VOSEBA-652552 format. One record per atom (N, C-alpha, C): x, y, z. Coordinates in steps of 0.2 Angstrom, whole numbers, padded with zeros to 4 digits, always signed. Layout:
XYZ/...
# end
This chain:
+0925+0650+0533/+0926+0657+0535/+0919+0660+0537/+0918+0663+0542/+0912+0667+0544/+0910+0672+0539/+0903+0672+0537/+0900+0676+0532/+0897+0682+0537/+0901+0688+0537/+0899+0693+0541/+0894+0698+0538/+0890+0702+0542/+0886+0707+0539/+0890+0713+0539/+0891+0716+0533/+0894+0723+0532/+0889+0728+0532/+0888+0732+0538/+0882+0736+0539/+0883+0742+0534/+0889+0745+0533/+0890+0751+0529/+0889+0750+0522/+0890+0744+0519/+0889+0743+0512/+0882+0742+0510/+0877+0741+0515/+0870+0741+0514/+0867+0747+0515/+0864+0751+0510/+0861+0757+0512/+0855+0757+0516/+0854+0761+0521/+0848+0761+0525/+0842+0765+0521/+0843+0769+0516/+0838+0772+0513/+0840+0774+0506/+0836+0775+0501/+0837+0777+0494/+0835+0784+0493/+0837+0787+0488/+0835+0794+0486/+0828+0794+0482/+0826+0788+0480/+0820+0787+0476/+0816+0781+0479/+0809+0782+0479/+0805+0776+0481/+0806+0771+0476/+0807+0764+0478/+0807+0759+0474/+0800+0758+0470/+0800+0754+0465/+0794+0753+0461/+0788+0750+0465/+0790+0746+0470/+0785+0742+0475/+0781+0748+0478/+0775+0746+0479/+0771+0751+0483/+0772+0751+0490/+0773+0745+0493/+0773+0744+0500/+0780+0743+0503/+0782+0747+0508/+0789+0746+0511/+0788+0745+0518/+0792+0741+0521/+0791+0740+0529/+0797+0743+0532/+0796+0748+0536/+0801+0752+0539/+0802+0749+0546/+0808+0748+0548/+0810+0745+0555/+0814+0749+0559/+0812+0750+0565/+0816+0754+0570/+0818+0749+0576/+0824+0748+0577/+0827+0743+0582/+0830+0746+0588/+0828+0743+0594/+0831+0745+0600/+0838+0744+0600/+0840+0738+0597/+0848+0737+0597/+0850+0739+0590/+0856+0742+0591/+0859+0745+0585/+0864+0741+0581/+0865+0735+0583/+0869+0730+0580/+0866+0724+0578/+0865+0719+0583/+0862+0713+0582/+0856+0713+0578/+0851+0717+0580/+0844+0717+0577/+0845+0720+0570/+0848+0725+0569/+0849+0728+0562/+0852+0724+0558/+0858+0720+0560/+0861+0716+0556/+0857+0710+0554/+0853+0708+0558/+0848+0702+0557/+0843+0704+0551/+0840+0710+0551/+0836+0712+0546/+0839+0714+0540/+0845+0716+0540/+0849+0717+0534/+0850+0710+0530/+0851+0705+0534/+0852+0698+0532/+0846+0696+0529/+0840+0697+0532/+0834+0695+0530/+0832+0698+0523/+0833+0705+0523/+0832+0708+0517/+0835+0705+0511/+0841+0702+0512/+0845+0699+0506/+0843+0692+0505/+0840+0689+0510/+0839+0682+0510/+0833+0680+0505/+0827+0684+0505/+0821+0683+0502/+0821+0687+0495/+0819+0683+0490/+0819+0686+0483/+0814+0692+0483/+0816+0698+0480/+0812+0703+0479/+0811+0708+0485/+0814+0706+0491/+0813+0710+0497/+0817+0716+0498/+0823+0715+0496/+0829+0720+0498/+0827+0727+0497/+0823+0729+0492/+0821+0736+0491/+0815+0738+0495/+0812+0733+0498/+0806+0734+0502/+0806+0734+0509/+0812+0734+0512/+0813+0734+0519/+0818+0740+0520/+0817+0744+0525/+0821+0750+0526/+0822+0750+0534/+0828+0751+0536/+0830+0752+0543/+0830+0759+0545/+0826+0761+0550/+0826+0768+0552/+0832+0769+0556/+0836+0774+0554/+0842+0776+0558/+0843+0783+0558/+0839+0787+0563/+0840+0794+0563/+0847+0795+0566/+0850+0790+0569/+0857+0791+0572/+0862+0789+0568/+0861+0788+0561/+0867+0785+0557/+0873+0789+0557/+0873+0796+0557/+0879+0800+0557/+0882+0799+0564/+0878+0799+0569/+0882+0798+0576/+0885+0791+0577/+0882+0786+0574/+0884+0779+0575/+0891+0779+0571/+0892+0782+0565/+0898+0782+0561/+0903+0787+0563/+0902+0791+0568/+0907+0796+0570/+0911+0792+0576/+0918+0793+0576/+0922+0790+0581/+0920+0793+0588/+0920+0788+0593/+0917+0790+0599/+0920+0796+0602/+0927+0797+0601/+0930+0803+0604/+0929+0810+0600/+0925+0809+0595/+0923+0815+0591/+0916+0816+0591/+0912+0813+0594/+0905+0814+0594/+0903+0820+0598/+0898+0824+0596/+0896+0830+0599/+0891+0828+0605/+0890+0832+0610/+0885+0831+0615/+0879+0829+0613/+0876+0832+0607/+0870+0830+0604/+0870+0823+0602/+0875+0821+0598/+0876+0814+0596/+0876+0809+0602/+0879+0811+0607/+0880+0806+0613/+0873+0806+0616/+0869+0811+0616/+0862+0811+0619/+0858+0807+0614/+0858+0808+0608/+0854+0804+0603/+0856+0796+0604/+0862+0794+0605/+0864+0787+0605/+0861+0784+0612/+0860+0788+0617/+0858+0786+0623/+0850+0784+0623/+0847+0787+0617/+0840+0786+0617/+0838+0779+0613/+0839+0774+0617/+0837+0767+0614/+0832+0763+0617/+0828+0767+0622/+0823+0763+0625/+0817+0762+0620/+0813+0757+0622/+0807+0756+0617/+0803+0762+0616/+0801+0765+0621/+0796+0771+0620/+0799+0777+0617/+0806+0777+0616/+0809+0782+0612/+0809+0780+0604/+0808+0774+0603/+0808+0772+0596/+0802+0775+0592/+0796+0776+0596/+0790+0779+0593/+0792+0786+0590/+0795+0789+0594/+0797+0796+0592/+0802+0796+0586/+0807+0791+0586/+0811+0791+0581/+0808+0789+0574/+0803+0785+0574/+0799+0784+0568/+0795+0791+0566/+0793+0794+0571/+0789+0800+0569/+0794+0805+0566/+0800+0806+0569/+0805+0810+0566/+0807+0808+0559/+0808+0802+0558/+0810+0799+0552/+0805+0801+0546/+0798+0800+0548/+0793+0801+0543/+0793+0808+0541/+0794+0813+0546/+0794+0820+0545/+0800+0822+0540/+0806+0819+0542/+0812+0821+0538/+0812+0818+0531/+0809+0812+0530/+0810+0808+0524/+0803+0808+0520/+0799+0813+0522/+0792+0813+0518/+0793+0814+0511/+0797+0819+0509/+0798+0820+0502/+0801+0814+0498/+0805+0810+0501/+0808+0805+0498/+0803+0799+0497/+0800+0797+0502/+0796+0791+0502/+0788+0793+0501/+0786+0799+0501/+0779+0801+0499/+0774+0797+0503/+0775+0797+0510/+0771+0793+0514/+0764+0794+0513/+0762+0801+0512/+0755+0803+0511/+0751+0798+0506/+0754+0797+0501/+0751+0793+0496/+0752+0785+0496/+0755+0783+0501/+0757+0776+0502/+0755+0774+0509/+0748+0774+0510/+0746+0771+0517/+0747+0764+0518/+0749+0760+0513/+0750+0753+0514/+0757+0752+0517/+0761+0757+0518/+0768+0756+0521/+0767+0754+0528/+0771+0750+0531/+0771+0748+0538/+0777+0750+0542/+0776+0752+0548/+0782+0754+0553/+0782+0749+0559/+0788+0747+0560/+0788+0742+0566/+0794+0744+0571/+0792+0742+0577/+0797+0743+0582/+0800+0736+0584/+0806+0735+0585/+0809+0729+0588/+0812+0730+0594/+0809+0727+0600/+0811+0729+0606/+0811+0722+0611/+0815+0723+0616/+0815+0718+0621/+0811+0719+0627/+0809+0714+0631/+0806+0716+0637/+0811+0718+0642/+0816+0715+0643/+0822+0717+0647/+0819+0719+0654/+0821+0725+0656/+0819+0728+0662/+0814+0733+0661/+0811+0733+0655/+0806+0739+0653/+0799+0738+0656/+0798+0733+0659/+0791+0732+0662/+0791+0732+0670/+0797+0734+0673/+0797+0734+0680/+0793+0740+0683/+0793+0741+0689/+0789+0746+0692/+0791+0753+0690/+0797+0754+0688/+0800+0761+0686/+0798+0763+0679/+0797+0758+0675/+0796+0759+0668/+0789+0757+0665/+0785+0753+0669/+0779+0751+0666/+0774+0756+0663/+0774+0762+0666/+0770+0767+0663/+0772+0769+0656/+0779+0770+0655/+0781+0772+0649/+0780+0766+0644/+0781+0760+0646/+0780+0754+0642/+0773+0754+0639/+0768+0754+0644/+0761+0754+0642/+0759+0760+0637/+0762+0766+0639/+0761+0771+0634/+0764+0770+0627/+0769+0767+0627/+0772+0765+0620/+0768+0761+0616/+0765+0756+0620/+0760+0751+0616/+0754+0755+0614/+0751+0760+0618/+0745+0764+0616/+0747+0768+0610/+0753+0771+0610/+0755+0776+0605/+0756+0772+0598/+0759+0766+0599/+0760+0761+0593/+0753+0760+0590/+0748+0758+0594/+0742+0756+0592/+0738+0762+0589/+0739+0768+0592/+0736+0774+0589/+0738+0775+0582/+0745+0775+0582/+0748+0777+0576/+0749+0771+0570/+0746+0765+0573/+0746+0759+0568/+0753+0757+0567/+0758+0758+0572/+0764+0755+0571/+0764+0748+0574/+0768+0743+0571/+0768+0736+0573/+0774+0736+0578/+0773+0731+0583/+0779+0730+0588/+0780+0723+0588/+0787+0721+0588/+0789+0714+0588/+0794+0714+0594/+0791+0710+0600/+0795+0710+0606/+0797+0703+0608/+0803+0703+0611/+0806+0697+0613/+0807+0697+0621/+0805+0692+0624/+0806+0691+0631/+0811+0685+0633/+0816+0687+0636/+0818+0693+0638/+0822+0697+0633/+0826+0694+0629/+0830+0697+0624/+0829+0695+0617/+0832+0699+0612/+0831+0697+0605/+0835+0690+0604/+0840+0688+0608/+0844+0682+0607/+0839+0676+0607/+0833+0677+0611/+0829+0671+0611/+0826+0670+0604/+0824+0675+0600/+0822+0674+0593/+0828+0671+0589/+0834+0673+0590/+0839+0669+0587/+0840+0662+0588/+0839+0661+0595/+0840+0654+0597/+0835+0649+0594/+0829+0652+0593/+0823+0648+0590/+0825+0646+0583/+0829+0649+0580/+0831+0646+0573/+0835+0640+0574/+0838+0638+0579/+0842+0632+0580/+0840+0627+0585/+0837+0629+0590/+0835+0624+0596/+0828+0625+0599/+0826+0620+0601/+0820+0621+0605/+0821+0623+0612/+0816+0627+0615/+0818+0630+0622/+0818+0624+0627/+0822+0625+0632/+0823+0620+0638/+0821+0623+0644/+0820+0620+0649/+0817+0622+0656/+0822+0628+0658/+0828+0628+0657/+0832+0633+0660/+0831+0639+0657/+0829+0639+0650/+0828+0646+0647/+0822+0649+0650/+0817+0646+0652/+0811+0649+0655/+0813+0652+0662/+0819+0650+0665/+0821+0653+0671/+0822+0661+0671/+0824+0663+0665/+0826+0670+0663/+0821+0674+0660/+0815+0671+0659/+0810+0675+0656/+0807+0680+0661/+0805+0686+0659/+0802+0691+0663/+0795+0690+0664/+0793+0688+0670/+0786+0686+0672/+0783+0690+0678/+0777+0689+0680/+0775+0692+0686/+0778+0689+0692/+0781+0683+0691/+0785+0680+0697/+0792+0681+0696/+0795+0683+0691/+0802+0683+0690/+0804+0690+0686/+0807+0694+0690/+0809+0701+0687/+0815+0700+0682/+0817+0705+0678/+0822+0705+0674/+0829+0703+0677/+0833+0699+0674/+0839+0697+0677/+0844+0697+0671/+0849+0701+0672/+0855+0702+0667/+0858+0695+0667/+0859+0693+0661/+0862+0686+0660/+0865+0685+0653/+0870+0681+0652/+0873+0679+0646/+0870+0672+0643/+0865+0670+0647/+0863+0663+0646/+0861+0662+0638/+0857+0666+0635/+0855+0665+0628/+0861+0665+0623/+0865+0670+0625/+0871+0671+0620/+0876+0664+0621/+0876+0662+0627/+0880+0656+0628/+0877+0650+0625/+0870+0649+0625/+0867+0644+0622/+0868+0644+0614/+0868+0650+0612/+0869+0651+0604/+0876+0648+0603/+0881+0650+0607/+0888+0648+0605/+0889+0641+0607/+0887+0639+0613/+0889+0632+0615/+0885+0626+0612/+0878+0628+0613/+0873+0622+0611/+0871+0623+0604/+0870+0629+0601/+0868+0629+0594/+0874+0630+0589/+0880+0631+0592/+0886+0632+0588/+0885+0638+0583/+0881+0643+0585/+0880+0649+0581/+0881+0655+0584/+0886+0656+0587/+0888+0662+0592/+0888+0668+0588/+0887+0673+0591/+0887+0680+0588/+0894+0682+0588/+0896+0686+0582/+0903+0688+0581/+0904+0694+0586/+0909+0693+0590/+0911+0699+0594/+0905+0700+0599/+0901+0695+0600/+0896+0696+0605/+0889+0699+0603/+0890+0702+0597/+0884+0705+0594/+0883+0704+0587/+0888+0703+0583/+0887+0703+0576/+0884+0696+0573/+0880+0697+0568/+0876+0691+0565/+0881+0688+0560/+0881+0681+0560/+0885+0678+0555/+0880+0674+0550/+0880+0676+0544/+0875+0673+0539/+0875+0666+0538/+0881+0663+0539/+0883+0656+0538/+0878+0652+0542/+0876+0654+0548/+0872+0651+0553/+0864+0651+0551/+0862+0654+0546/+0855+0655+0545/+0853+0654+0537/+0847+0650+0536/+0845+0649+0530/+0837+0649+0530/+0834+0648+0525/+0827+0649+0525/+0823+0644+0529/+0826+0638+0529/+0823+0632+0534/+0823+0634+0541/+0829+0638+0543/+0830+0640+0550/+0825+0646+0551/+0824+0650+0547/+0819+0655+0548/+0812+0653+0549/+0810+0648+0545/+0804+0645+0546/+0803+0641+0552/+0809+0638+0554/+0809+0635+0561/+0807+0639+0567/+0811+0645+0566/+0810+0650+0571/+0803+0653+0572/+0800+0654+0566/+0793+0657+0565/+0788+0652+0569/+0789+0645+0567/+0785+0640+0570/+0785+0640+0577/+0792+0640+0580/+0793+0639+0587/+0790+0645+0591/+0791+0651+0588/+0789+0657+0591/+0781+0657+0591/+0778+0655+0586/+0771+0655+0586/+0768+0650+0591/+0771+0644+0592/+0769+0640+0597/+0770+0642+0604/+0775+0647+0605/+0776+0650+0612/+0771+0655+0613/+0769+0658+0608/+0765+0665+0609/+0758+0663+0612/+0756+0666+0617/+0749+0666+0620/+0746+0672+0616/+0741+0670+0611/+0738+0675+0607/+0734+0680+0610/+0732+0679+0616/+0728+0684+0620/+0732+0690+0623/+0739+0689+0622/+0744+0694+0625/+0747+0698+0619/+0747+0705+0620/+0750+0709+0615/+0757+0708+0615/+0761+0706+0620/+0768+0705+0620/+0769+0699+0624/+0774+0695+0623/+0776+0689+0627/+0777+0690+0635/+0772+0688+0639/+0773+0688+0646/+0777+0682+0649/+0779+0678+0645/+0784+0673+0647/+0789+0672+0641/+0793+0667+0641/+0798+0666+0636/+0795+0666+0629/+0798+0670+0625/+0795+0670+0618/+0797+0676+0614/+0795+0677+0608/+0796+0682+0604/+0791+0683+0598/+0788+0689+0597/+0783+0690+0592/+0787+0693+0586/+0793+0693+0585/+0797+0694+0579/+0794+0690+0573/+0791+0684+0575/+0788+0680+0569/+0783+0684+0566/+0779+0688+0569/+0774+0692+0566/+0776+0696+0560/+0782+0699+0561/+0785+0703+0556/+0788+0699+0550/+0791+0694+0552/+0794+0689+0547/+0789+0686+0543/+0783+0685+0545/+0777+0683+0541/+0775+0688+0536/+0775+0694+0538/+0774+0700+0534/+0779+0700+0528/+0785+0699+0530/+0791+0700+0525/+0790+0694+0520/+0789+0688+0522/+0788+0682+0518/+0782+0683+0513/+0777+0686+0516/+0771+0688+0511/+0773+0692+0506/+0777+0697+0507/+0780+0701+0502/+0784+0697+0497/+0788+0693+0499/+0793+0689+0495/+0788+0685+0491/+0783+0681+0494/+0779+0677+0490/+0775+0681+0484/+0773+0687+0486/+0769+0691+0481/+0773+0693+0475/+0780+0693+0476/+0784+0695+0470/+0786+0690+0466/+0784+0684+0468/+0786+0678+0464/+0779+0675+0460/+0774+0679+0461/+0767+0676+0458/+0767+0679+0451/
# end
C-alpha cells in the first residue's frame, strides 16, 4: 500500500523555537510535490524534523475551499514565480520574528526551491536575474532544477538518458511543456507521483537520497550559479540537511 505524505498532520511552524540553534527555512515554488518531498526528508533523517521549516505564507488560502477563497487569497496563490519567493521569505521573517528570534540566530538559512521552466526566456530573464541578485544580497540559498523538480526526483532512481537532455532549457533549446519526466518516474523508475503530484515515501530511502546527490553533483557545472543544462542543485540543500543530521549524532 502506498505510503502517502499527509501535509496537514505535519506542522509548518511551532510556537516556540526548538532547542537547536540552526533552522533551515524552505520556500518552494511548487505547493505540493516540493513541499511534500521536504516534509518526507525532515522525517527521514534523525534529529532533523525540528530543524526544517516550510515557509507558507499562503497556508490559510491553500486550506480554504476553492469556491470560498477571497480575491486576496486567489491573488496570493497566483504568486508562485521564483522571484516572488524572495518577497515571501521577507514577509515570513517579518511576521514570525517574535517566534523565531531571527535577530539572535544569524546561523539560520533560507532557501528557495525553483525550476528553470520558462523563467529564463526573453520575457522573464530580467526578473530571474534580479531574483538571483536579491538572493545573493540577502544570503538566501537557491536550489534550482532544469527543467523541473521531477528531474531531481528521477535522479533518486535512474541515470539520465539522452532523451532527458532534449527537454533541458539551454541556449539552444527553449522551455517545452512536457510530461516526459513524470512518465519516466512512473514507467521506467516505477516510482510515479500520486495523483500526478503527491510524493509516495515508499519509493525513497537514504540510499536513494545519496544516489540523487551523487548524480546531481556529477551533472552540475560548478562554474554556473544554476544548471544551464539538465540537472538540479537541490543536492546542495540536501548536503546541508545531512550535515545537520550528522551533527546531532555526534
